[in-house]
C-alpha positions in Angstrom: 10.8 6.8 15.7 14.2 5.7 16.4 13.0 3.9 19.5 10.1 1.5 19.2 9.4 1.0 22.9 7.5 4.3 22.3 4.6 2.9 20.7 2.0 0.6 23.0 -1.1 -0.7 21.8 -4.2 1.3 22.6 -7.5 -0.6 22.2 -9.1 -2.2 19.4 -11.7 -1.5 17.3 -14.0 -3.7 14.8 -14.1 -3.8 11.2 -16.3 -5.6 8.7 -13.1 -7.4 8.1 -12.0 -7.7 12.2 -10.6 -6.2 14.6 -7.8 -3.9 14.1 -5.4 -2.7 16.9 -5.0 1.3 17.6 -1.5 2.4 18.9 -0.3 5.4 20.8 2.8 6.8 21.1 4.2 7.6 24.5 6.4 10.6 23.2 3.8 13.1 21.6 0.4 11.4 22.7 -0.6 10.7 19.5 -2.7 7.3 18.4 -3.2 5.8 14.9 -4.5 2.6 14.2 -2.9 -0.5 12.9 -4.1 0.1 8.7 -2.0 3.9 8.9 0.2 3.7 6.4 -1.2 0.8 4.2 -3.0 0.2 1.1 -6.0 -0.8 3.9 -5.9 2.4 5.6 -9.6 3.7 4.9 -10.4 1.1 2.4 -14.0 0.1 3.0 -13.6 -3.6 1.4 -12.4 -6.2 3.5 -8.4 -7.5 3.0 -9.4 -10.5 0.9 -11.6 -9.2 -2.1 -8.7 -6.3 -2.0 -5.8 -8.7 -2.3 -7.9 -10.8 -4.7 -8.5 -8.0 -7.2 -4.3 -7.2 -6.9 -3.7 -10.5 -7.0 -5.7 -11.2 -10.0 -4.2 -8.0 -11.6 -0.7 -9.0 -10.9 -0.9 -12.1 -12.7 -1.7 -10.9 -16.0 -5.3 -10.5 -15.6 -6.9 -7.5 -17.6 -8.4 -4.9 -15.7 -12.1 -5.9 -17.6 -12.1 -9.0 -16.9 -10.5 -8.6 -12.8 -13.6 -6.5 -12.2 -15.7 -9.7 -13.8 -14.4 -12.5 -10.9 -14.1 -10.1 -8.4 -18.0 -8.6 -9.2 -17.1 -5.0 -9.3 -16.4 -1.9 -12.0 -13.4 -1.7 -13.7 -13.0 1.8 -12.1 -13.1 -0.1 -8.4 -10.4 -2.3 -9.9 -8.3 0.6 -11.1 -9.0 2.5 -7.9 -7.6 -0.6 -5.9 -4.6 -0.9 -8.0 -4.0 2.9 -7.8 -4.2 2.8 -3.9 -2.1 -0.2 -3.6 0.8 1.4 -6.3 0.6 4.5 -4.0 1.6 2.5 -1.0 4.1 0.5 -2.1 5.7 3.6 -3.4 5.9 5.1 -0.1 7.1 2.3 1.3 9.8 2.4 -1.6 10.6 5.7 -0.7 10.7 5.9 2.9 13.0 2.8 2.6 15.3 4.6 -0.1 15.6 7.8 1.7 19.5 9.3 1.6 20.8 6.3 -0.6 23.0 6.9 -3.3 23.4 3.7 -5.7 27.2 3.5 -6.7 26.5 1.7 -9.9 23.5 2.2 -12.3 22.4 -0.5 -14.6 22.1 0.3 -18.2 18.3 -1.2 -18.1 17.6 1.1 -15.4 18.8 4.1 -17.4 17.0 3.1 -20.6 13.6 2.8 -18.4 14.4 6.3 -17.4 15.2 7.9 -20.1 12.3 6.7 -21.9 10.2 7.8 -19.3 11.2 11.1 -19.3 11.1 11.1 -22.6 7.0 10.5 -22.9 
């Protein structure tokens, strides 16, 4: 997708969370929704519920406490955290593709060594 002029709006659909735009690639003719490639893709909960759960865990709350606060199970909390983490990893990997850092910090080397030895 070198030229973003080839992506055009192609209708929309309504969810419990609001309206989501659809897009179409003029080059290949494929259509896709505005949530594709995000943590919200095929997510059956509202963005607010999802974001509240991730925010609770991100601010240091434990999984059980986050589940109580959000009114869901610990399994749901873990599923949402896993989904958000995968989305972040996919985004980061796409931005770092082909990059070769000229300098590696010592703390990064230690984290990598610890990770590889576990």
